[in-house]
Backbone as a ProteinNet text record, in pm:
[ID]
protein_1_A
[PRIMARY]
MGWYALFVETGSEDIVQKCLKLQFCQKDLYACVPKRLVPEKKDGRFYGVVKTLFPGYLLINTKMTPSMYYELKKLPKYYRLLRNSAFLLDKIYRRSQTLIDSHKVEGNQIYNYDDFFSKIEEEEIRQILQLINNENIIEYSNVIVEDSKVSVQSGPLYGLEGIIKKIDKRKRRAQIAISLCGGERLIDVGIEILMPDREGMRKVMTT
[TERTIARY]
-1212.9	-1124	-1188.2	-1169.8	-1222.6	-1137.1	-1158.4	-1084.5	-1170.3	-1106.3	-1173.8	-1087	-1150.5	-1079.2	-1078.6	-959.5	-945.5	-924.3	-995.2	-976.1	-881.3	-764.4	-661.8	-620.1	-537.1	-489.1	-406.2	-439.5	-367.7	-219.3	-135.5	8.6	62.9	-28.5	12.7	-15.3	-44.7	-80.5	31.8	156	268.1	293.7	268.8	286.8	187.9	62.1	-41.2	-9.9	34.9	70.3	182.3	282.6	393	343.4	253.5	196.1	121.4	47	-28.1	65.1	176.7	272.4	338	358	417.9	318.5	191.9	90.1	29.7	22.3	-42.9	51	36.8	107.4	25.6	92.3	26.1	-85.8	-80.6	-189.2	-318.8	-306.9	-425.1	-471.5	-376.7	-410.7	-299.1	-335.9	-241.3	-281.1	-186.8	-213.5	-146.5	-216.4	-168.2	-195.2	-92.1	-108.1	-78.7	-180.4	-156.8	-96.5	-0.6	66.1	77.7	123.4	137.2	266.8	329.5	450.2	409.8	436.2	397.9	519.4	526.7	637.5	612.3	714.7	710.7	834.7	815.5	923.8	992.7	1123.9	1203	1331.8	1358.3	1478.1	1488.4	1373.4	1371.6	1377.4	1380.6	1387.6	1272.4	1231.3	1124.4	1182.9	1117.5	1156.6	1033.4	1054.4	944.8	923.9	802.3	768.7	659.3	679.3	580.1	482.7	353.2	249	143.9	78.2	-27.6	-146.3	-199.4	-311.6	-438.9	-468.7	-587.2	-541.8	-507.7	-462.6	-565.6	-518	-606.2	-669.2	-633.8	-693.3	-585	-618.5	-531.7	-619.6	-577.8	-657.6	-604.3	-694.7	-653.8	-731.8	-666.8	-730.4	-726.8	-843.6	-850.8	-988.9	-1003.7	-1135.2	-1184.1	-1280.4	-1324.6	-1418.6	-1381.1	-1460.2	-1467.5	-1555.3	-1556.3	-1420.4	-1354.4	-1223.1	-1124.3	-1122.6	-1032.8	-1070.1	-1199	-1245.1	-1197	-1209.2	-1169.1	-1017	-943.7	-797.8	-757.2	-827.6	-798.1	-825.4	-927.1	-961.3	-850.5	-759	-649.8	-530.8	-534.7	-421.5	-402.4	-277.3	-253	-295.3	-344.5	-384.8	-509.7	-573.9	-692.6	-816.6	-900.4	-1026.7	-1145	-1159.7	-1274.3	-1258.7	-1340.5	-1350.6	-1461.7	-1433.5	-1532.1	-1649.5	-1765.8	-1891.2	-1919	-1922.2	-1957.5	-2068.8	-2133.2	-2241.8	-2191.8	-2087.5	-2024.3	-2118.9	-2207.5	-2298.8	-2386.3	-2427.7	-2508.4	-2424	-2300	-2210.7	-2180.5	-2155.3	-2126.9	-2246.7	-2367.8	-2487.9	-2498.1	-2470.3	-2473.2	-2364	-2246.9	-2134.2	-2164.9	-2226.7	-2258.8	-2359.2	-2448.3	-2548.9	-2485.7	-2393.6	-2345.3	-2207.2	-2118.6	-1978.9	-1907.4	-1970.2	-1908.1	-1912.2	-1794.9	-1788	-1741.9	-1811.7	-1772.4	-1737.9	-1618.6	-1568.6	-1654.9	-1708.8	-1784	-1922.6	-1997.3	-2127.4	-2166.1	-2263.7	-2309.1	-2457.3	-2490.3	-2629.7	-2684.6	-2796.6	-2862.5	-3009.8	-3055.8	-3191	-3199.7	-3294.2	-3306.6	-3245.6	-3174.4	-3120.9	-2976	-2942.8	-2805.2	-2755.1	-2639.7	-2584.3	-2472.1	-2485.7	-2381.8	-2298.6	-2169.1	-2088.1	-2064.3	-2099.8	-2096.3	-2199.8	-2300.6	-2400.8	-2345.3	-2239.7	-2181.9	-2067.4	-1988.4	-1868	-1880.8	-1882.6	-1900	-1764.6	-1748.8	-1625.6	-1619.1	-1497.3	-1480.7	-1532.8	-1607.4	-1664.1	-1554.1	-1582.4	-1483.1	-1430	-1519	-1477.2	-1383.8	-1410.4	-1326.9	-1186.8	-1177.5	-1045.5	-968.2	-1037.9	-970.5	-900.6	-967.6	-908.1	-785.1	-795.1	-682.3	-562.5	-586.3	-477.8	-416.9	-496.9	-445.7	-351.5	-376.8	-297.2	-163	-157.6	-36.3	58.3	189.4	288.3	311.3	417.4	445.2	479.6	517.9	547	428.4	313.6	188.1	191.6	266.5	281.4	229.2	156.2	117.1	231.6	299.5	413.5	366	461.2	429	375	284.7	236.9	286.3	315.3	356.2	233.6	206.6	83.9	113.5	27.5	27.1	-101.5	-90	-207.4	-217	-323	-343.6	-487.3	-501.7	-636.3	-727.9	-675.7	-750.3	-780.4	-731.6	-749.6	-625.2	-646.7	-536.5	-523.4	-402.1	-373	-257.5	-282.7	-178.6	-100.7	30.2	115.5	167.2	191	240.3	224	240	226.4	94.4	70.8	-49.5	-181.2	-181.6	-305.3	-335.6	-248.6	-270.7	-402.9	-488.9	-619.7	-723.5	-683.7	-776.1	-797.1	-790.8	-808.6	-941.3	-1038.2	-1170	-1173.2	-1076.7	-1076.3	-999.1	-934.4	-859	-955.8	-956.4	-1048	-980.2	-850.6	-781.7	-632.1	-569.1	-424.1	-362.4	-259.4	-184.3	-42.5	-17.6	113.2	223.7	195.2	298.8	345.9	251.5	287.3	318.5	298.4	321.5	233.5	107.6	14.4	-115.6	-177.2	-311.7	-403.6	-521.2	-620.9	-710.7	-717.1	-795.7	-904.8	-1009.3	-1120.4	-1107.9	-1098.4	-1091.3	-1203.4	-1273.1	-1381.5	-1331.8	-1375.7	-1346	-1466.6	-1520.2	-1635.3	-1752.9	-1776.5	-1893.2	-1875.8	-1760.7	-1736.8	-1626.4	-1646.5	-1545.6	-1448.6	-1319.9	-1215.5	-1133.4	-1104	-1019.8	-877.8	-784.6	-647.7	-548.9	-443.1	-336.7	-232.7	-193.7	-85	14	135.6	240.3	232.2	268.2	272.5	396.7	435	534.8	464.5	477.7	415.5	508.7	456.1	533.3	489.9	585.8	555.1	621.9	547.8	607.7	716.1	824.5	926.2	975.4	1078	1124	1174.8	1222.4	1279.8	1178.5	1057	953.6	884.4	921.6	862.4	971.1	945.2	1035.9	955.7	1016.6	949.3	950.8	842.8	832.9	880.9	982.4	1037.8	964.2	863.3	789	866.1	833.3	903.3	803.3
-8259.8	-8158.2	-8020.4	-7936.2	-7801.4	-7709.3	-7579.1	-7478.1	-7431.6	-7420.2	-7376.5	-7272.1	-7189.7	-7087	-7121.7	-7122.5	-7143.2	-7008.4	-6986.6	-6866.4	-6902.5	-6835.8	-6866.2	-6738.2	-6753.4	-6636.9	-6548.6	-6420	-6327.2	-6323.9	-6337	-6341.3	-6482.7	-6581.1	-6721.3	-6800.2	-6730.2	-6799.2	-6892.4	-6844.9	-6927	-7045.7	-7026.3	-7135.4	-7247.6	-7210.7	-7310.2	-7379.5	-7302.8	-7362.9	-7465.5	-7433.1	-7526.2	-7653.8	-7638.9	-7755.9	-7845.1	-7783.8	-7860.1	-7935	-7871.1	-7936.6	-8056.4	-8046.6	-8157.7	-8271.1	-8236.7	-8335.1	-8406.4	-8335.4	-8391.6	-8386	-8482.8	-8473.4	-8382.7	-8318.2	-8215.4	-8271.2	-8399.6	-8453.8	-8466.6	-8472.2	-8480.1	-8342.3	-8252.5	-8117	-8020.8	-7916.9	-7811.3	-7683.7	-7625.8	-7504.3	-7384.7	-7272.5	-7151.9	-7029.3	-6946.8	-6818	-6709.7	-6658.2	-6554.4	-6428.6	-6369.9	-6249.6	-6146.7	-6029.4	-5920.8	-5845.9	-5800.3	-5719	-5573.5	-5494.2	-5352	-5264.9	-5147.7	-5057.5	-4975.8	-4963	-4876	-4788.1	-4662.6	-4566	-4552.1	-4558.6	-4542.6	-4468.9	-4360.2	-4278.5	-4232	-4196.1	-4141.2	-4242.5	-4371.8	-4475.5	-4574	-4632.6	-4731.8	-4872.1	-4952.1	-5091.7	-5180.1	-5296.9	-5390.7	-5472.1	-5472	-5544.6	-5647.1	-5770	-5875.6	-5879.8	-5868.9	-5871.9	-5977	-6029.6	-6127.4	-6061.5	-6128.2	-6072	-6067	-6177.3	-6185.4	-6219.1	-6119.6	-6148	-6231.3	-6340.2	-6426.5	-6537.6	-6547.3	-6649.5	-6732.9	-6858.4	-6951.8	-7033.9	-7053	-7125.2	-7266.8	-7363.8	-7502	-7564.6	-7653.8	-7730.2	-7876.6	-7934.9	-8071.2	-8129.8	-8258.3	-8320.4	-8315.3	-8229.6	-8207.3	-8320	-8385.6	-8492.2	-8466.2	-8533.6	-8518.3	-8548.6	-8654.4	-8689.3	-8575.1	-8516.2	-8403.3	-8284	-8258.1	-8144.8	-8154.6	-8273	-8287.4	-8287.4	-8325.2	-8312.6	-8165.2	-8087	-7943.7	-7872.9	-7918.2	-7856.1	-7872	-7967.4	-7990.8	-7896.8	-7821.7	-7735.1	-7624.4	-7587.5	-7471.8	-7343.4	-7248.6	-7117	-7123.4	-7240.5	-7257.3	-7205.7	-7129.9	-7082.1	-7159.9	-7156.8	-7225.6	-7233.5	-7316.9	-7326.8	-7233.5	-7145.2	-7045.8	-7108.5	-7054.3	-7087.7	-7237.3	-7295.5	-7436.3	-7454.4	-7570.7	-7603.8	-7707.1	-7671.9	-7766.5	-7810.3	-7721.4	-7757.8	-7876.6	-7881.7	-7993.7	-8119.9	-8104.2	-8218.9	-8275.9	-8189.1	-8235.2	-8309.6	-8264.2	-8330.4	-8472.6	-8486.2	-8618.4	-8706.8	-8646.5	-8722.7	-8774.5	-8693.1	-8736.1	-8851.2	-8851.3	-8957.2	-9092	-9090.2	-9216.5	-9256.8	-9155.9	-9180.3	-9257.6	-9266.8	-9336	-9244.5	-9214.4	-9125.4	-9203.5	-9183.4	-9243.4	-9128.7	-9131.4	-9016.7	-8979	-9072.7	-9037.3	-8984.3	-9056	-9010.5	-9094.6	-9047.2	-9119.2	-9152.1	-9273.6	-9316.4	-9335.5	-9269.7	-9285.6	-9309.1	-9434	-9467.7	-9459.4	-9381.3	-9361.8	-9230.1	-9161.4	-9029	-9041.2	-8984	-8980	-8836.6	-8819.8	-8687.1	-8661.6	-8557.2	-8512.8	-8406.9	-8431	-8340	-8205.3	-8193.2	-8061.1	-7968.6	-8029.4	-7948.6	-7888.6	-7949.7	-7902.9	-7803.2	-7827.7	-7747.5	-7668.5	-7537.1	-7451.8	-7420.1	-7458.2	-7428.5	-7280.4	-7233	-7100.2	-7105.2	-7004.2	-7002.5	-7009.6	-7081.3	-7102.5	-6970.4	-6873.9	-6744.7	-6671.3	-6681.9	-6614.5	-6674.6	-6807.2	-6869.4	-6856	-6856	-6840	-6704.7	-6601	-6467.4	-6459	-6516.9	-6514.1	-6588.7	-6706.8	-6786.5	-6719	-6641.2	-6567.7	-6455.6	-6398.1	-6284.7	-6326	-6439.6	-6478.2	-6556.9	-6550.3	-6626.4	-6762.6	-6831.3	-6965.3	-6964.1	-6847.8	-6833.5	-6774.4	-6770.1	-6720.9	-6572.3	-6495.1	-6350.6	-6272.9	-6165.5	-6072.3	-5974.3	-5984.2	-5897	-5762.3	-5674.5	-5544.6	-5560.6	-5470.4	-5459.1	-5327.3	-5325.9	-5203.9	-5140.3	-5015	-4949.6	-4812.3	-4771.5	-4635.4	-4569.4	-4446.9	-4371.7	-4244.2	-4233.3	-4116.5	-4068.6	-3944.6	-3886.3	-3977.3	-4026	-4111.9	-4250.3	-4280.7	-4412	-4496.6	-4617.7	-4706.1	-4816.3	-4832.9	-4940.2	-5023	-5149.5	-5237.2	-5299.2	-5278.2	-5326.7	-5468	-5500.4	-5634	-5654.8	-5779.9	-5811.2	-5877.7	-5909.1	-5983.7	-5913.5	-5781.1	-5708.1	-5696	-5751.8	-5743.2	-5810.9	-5737.3	-5788.5	-5779.9	-5729.3	-5719.5	-5573.3	-5483	-5341.3	-5314.2	-5398.3	-5377.4	-5387.2	-5455.2	-5468.4	-5355.5	-5269.6	-5156.9	-5044.7	-5005.1	-4901.8	-4765.9	-4768.1	-4642.1	-4659.8	-4552.3	-4551.4	-4441.2	-4474.4	-4375.8	-4370.3	-4272.1	-4261.6	-4237.3	-4153.4	-4116.7	-4238.3	-4325.5	-4443.5	-4565.7	-4550.7	-4660.8	-4781.8	-4753.8	-4860.9	-4849.4	-4963.7	-4970	-5036.9	-4982.2	-5044.8	-5130.2	-5259.9	-5351.7	-5417.3	-5464	-5531.6	-5681.8	-5757.7	-5903.6	-5962.2	-6060.4	-6125.3	-6253.9	-6277.7	-6401.8	-6438.9	-6557.4	-6609.1	-6511.4	-6453	-6367.9	-6223.4	-6189.1	-6051.8	-5985.9	-5859.7	-5786.4	-5715.4	-5726.6	-5664.1	-5571.2	-5452.5	-5355.9	-5368.2	-5400	-5431.8	-5354.9	-5302.2	-5231.8	-5330.6	-5313.5	-5392.7	-5297.4	-5344.7	-5258.9	-5244.9	-5126.5	-5101.6	-5019.3	-5023.8	-4934.6	-4849.3	-4716.7	-4625	-4607.2	-4630.8	-4616.7	-4492.2	-4435.9	-4320.9	-4342.2	-4323.9	-4341.4	-4238	-4279.3	-4185.9	-4233	-4169.9	-4201.9	-4344.6	-4400.5	-4535.1	-4642.4	-4602	-4697.5	-4658.8	-4722.1	-4693.5	-4672.5	-4586.6	-4569.9	-4559.5	-4598.9	-4592.4	-4450.4	-4410.5	-4279.1	-4290.7	-4216.8	-4219.3	-4118.9	-4163.9	-4074.5	-4051.2	-3943	-3910.6	-3900.2
319.1	375.2	359.6	458.6	452.8	538.3	519.5	596.8	713.5	831.2	952.9	1023.5	1105.5	1180.6	1329.3	1387.7	1531.2	1598.8	1707.9	1788.8	1902.3	1905.4	2004.4	2076.6	2177	2251.1	2157.8	2152.7	2065.7	2101.5	2001.2	2022.1	2030.2	2037.8	2049.5	1921.6	1813.6	1689.2	1641.8	1646.2	1599.7	1692.3	1821.2	1917.6	1888.6	1865.8	1836.3	1704.3	1605.7	1476.7	1492.9	1573.3	1597.6	1665.5	1761.3	1829.3	1730.9	1639.6	1540.3	1445.9	1408	1318.5	1386	1516.6	1590.5	1612.6	1624.7	1659.2	1538.2	1423.9	1305.5	1185.3	1096.8	969.2	877.5	781.3	701.6	614.7	579.8	496.8	576.8	711.1	796.6	843.2	863.9	909.6	870.5	797.4	760.1	832.4	905.6	982.8	917.3	915.3	848	934.2	954.6	1022.3	919	848.8	747.8	810.2	739.4	789.4	678.4	713.3	615.8	642	536.5	546.9	532	634.8	631.4	662.8	600.9	628.8	756.1	835.5	953	952.1	992.5	985.6	1120.2	1118	1239.6	1205.9	1280.2	1258.4	1113.1	1056.7	922.4	810.2	842.8	740.5	755.8	643	645	656.6	739	757	737.2	677.8	661.7	788.7	839.9	962.5	931.1	975.9	952.8	1070	1038.7	1141	1106.3	1208.9	1188.1	1118.8	1017	941.2	1024.5	1093.9	1179.6	1321.8	1403	1540.3	1617.3	1678.1	1754.4	1672.9	1545.2	1459.8	1390.7	1371	1300.3	1207.9	1083.9	986.4	970.3	962.4	944.1	829.9	758.5	652.2	693.1	716.7	767	740.6	768	769.5	914.3	939.7	1076.9	1121.1	1227.3	1287.4	1437.1	1508.9	1654.8	1717.9	1669.9	1724.9	1705.7	1585.6	1558.1	1644.5	1656.8	1737.5	1881.7	1940.9	2081.3	2098.3	1993.7	1998.7	1995.4	1914.2	1905.3	2038.1	2109.7	2237.6	2341.5	2318.8	2412.9	2389.8	2279.8	2245.4	2348.3	2377.4	2464.2	2392.8	2466.9	2414.7	2325.7	2318.8	2234.1	2306.8	2235.2	2290.2	2232.9	2100.9	2041.7	1890.4	1830.9	1686.9	1642.2	1548.4	1508.1	1435	1465.1	1396.2	1398.6	1518.8	1528.3	1629.2	1622.9	1714.8	1816	1887.8	1979.3	2090.5	2130.6	2239.7	2200.1	2071.5	2024.2	2014.5	1965	1955.2	2093.2	2190	2325.9	2384.2	2351.5	2401.6	2346.7	2216.7	2155.2	2214.2	2234	2288.3	2428.5	2508.7	2645	2643.3	2545.4	2537.6	2502.7	2408.9	2355.1	2404.4	2423.3	2456.7	2346.5	2231.2	2117.7	1996.1	1938.8	1823.7	1700.8	1591.9	1465.2	1371	1312.2	1237.9	1117.5	1046.1	926.3	960.3	1043.7	1092.1	1212.2	1286.8	1405.5	1390.1	1415.5	1406.8	1547	1575.7	1704.7	1675.7	1690.4	1649.3	1498.2	1448.9	1304.9	1258.4	1349.6	1317.5	1272.6	1157.4	1108.7	1121.3	1187.6	1209.3	1109.5	1031.9	940.1	1011.6	1025.1	1105.3	1038.4	908.4	847.3	912.1	976.9	1047	1175.4	1229.3	1355.2	1333.3	1229.3	1207.4	1078	1087	969.4	906.7	780.7	708.3	672.2	651.3	593.6	450.6	410.7	276.1	170.5	62.6	-43.4	-98.4	-118.7	-174.1	-78.1	51.7	151.3	155.2	163	173.7	42.9	-70.2	-198.8	-206.5	-159.1	-161.4	-71.2	48	141.3	83.8	27	-29.9	-151.9	-222.5	-337.9	-295.5	-178.9	-131.8	-71.2	-3.7	68.1	-22.8	10.2	-65.8	-0.5	-41	11.8	160.3	211.6	354.5	430	363	421.1	455.8	376.6	399.6	278.4	304.6	198.4	178.7	65.9	37.6	-17.5	-47.6	-104.5	-246.5	-282	-419.7	-477.4	-606.1	-675.1	-739.8	-703.6	-751.5	-810.3	-902	-956.3	-911.3	-859.2	-814.5	-896.6	-976.9	-1060.8	-1045.4	-997.7	-980.9	-899.6	-788.8	-696.1	-752.7	-871.6	-931.3	-905.1	-855.4	-820.1	-924	-974.6	-1069.3	-1013.8	-987.3	-932.1	-1047.4	-1047.4	-1154.9	-1130.2	-1003.7	-969.2	-819.2	-775.8	-634	-601.5	-475.4	-435.2	-464.3	-474.4	-501.1	-650.3	-734.5	-878.5	-915.8	-983.1	-1021	-910.8	-794.2	-680.7	-638.2	-734	-702.2	-630.7	-654.2	-595.2	-443.8	-383.1	-237.1	-170.1	-250.1	-194.2	-157.6	-32.7	15.4	32.5	55.7	83.6	58.5	9.7	-10.6	74.3	148.9	226.9	169.9	80.8	16.8	118.2	217.2	314.8	394.5	431.8	510.6	424.1	289.8	195.5	229.5	252.6	289.5	210.5	190.6	131.8	232.1	250.4	336.3	247.1	279.6	198.1	283.5	217.8	285.7	261.5	369.4	361.4	446.8	392.1	465.9	530	654.4	724.5	809.5	785.1	860.1	858.1	742.4	724.9	766	823.5	866	785.2	747	669.7	763.2	732.5	813.9	725.6	776.4	705.9	759.6	669.9	710.4	624.9	686.4	614.4	563.5	437.7	379.6	313.7	291.9	236.6	85.6	37.1	-107.4	-141.4	-268	-324.8	-429	-417.6	-511.9	-632.1	-751.8	-874.3	-949.6	-1023.7	-1108.8	-1244.2	-1353.4	-1486.1	-1512.2	-1577.5	-1624.7	-1761.3	-1814.2	-1949	-1961.7	-1853.2	-1856.2	-1816.2	-1791	-1752.5	-1624.4	-1513.7	-1383.3	-1279.3	-1184.5	-1072.6	-943.8	-835.4	-706	-653.9	-591.2	-530.6	-386.5	-351.8	-216.7	-130.6	-56.1	32	159.4	229.2	354	466.6
[MASK]
+++++++++++++++++++++++++++++++++++++++++++++++++++++++++++++++++++++++++++++++++++++++++++++++++++++++++++++++++++++++++++++++++++++++++++++++++++++++++++++++++++++++++++++++++++++++++++++++++++++++++++++++

């Protein structure tokens, strides 16, 4: 089993995830659309809005085989599987028309399908799974900002101060760096600004 990234039509991530849940049992394929909760201001008040973390991408955990790959290609709104050598797999498939899930033997050549389908790096997926909750959402983190130094007190960013690139107190957001398939992405997530007082900590109400 490994984690892979599907490139789908932007805005259709939940539709594709629903199709996968209907088509596969979770022990064979688990689909995840990571999201983030961010504050947005309307009529002078802040509201929490859930947004897709990686627009146009859907993450799956499965044992990738040629059979699975060609089933995924049938999905609506599907574009491609990221970082794969499908052109080579298609060439082999056209030659034989016979696919064996574990490996394919052609003459003396043994094909390992890990050579065709590139998994998401363990470090990358570990970080993403650490950030999201059971509903696959990055919730707010409680932070203290003193002299440009950020200290996370609780929430998904706890212990991950190193990925925080920027804090916007006015918008109640932190810009964090997340890697996916070898590329770094800067993404805004929601935060609550805390300030010490006599009773412990209190939230700073920005305007």
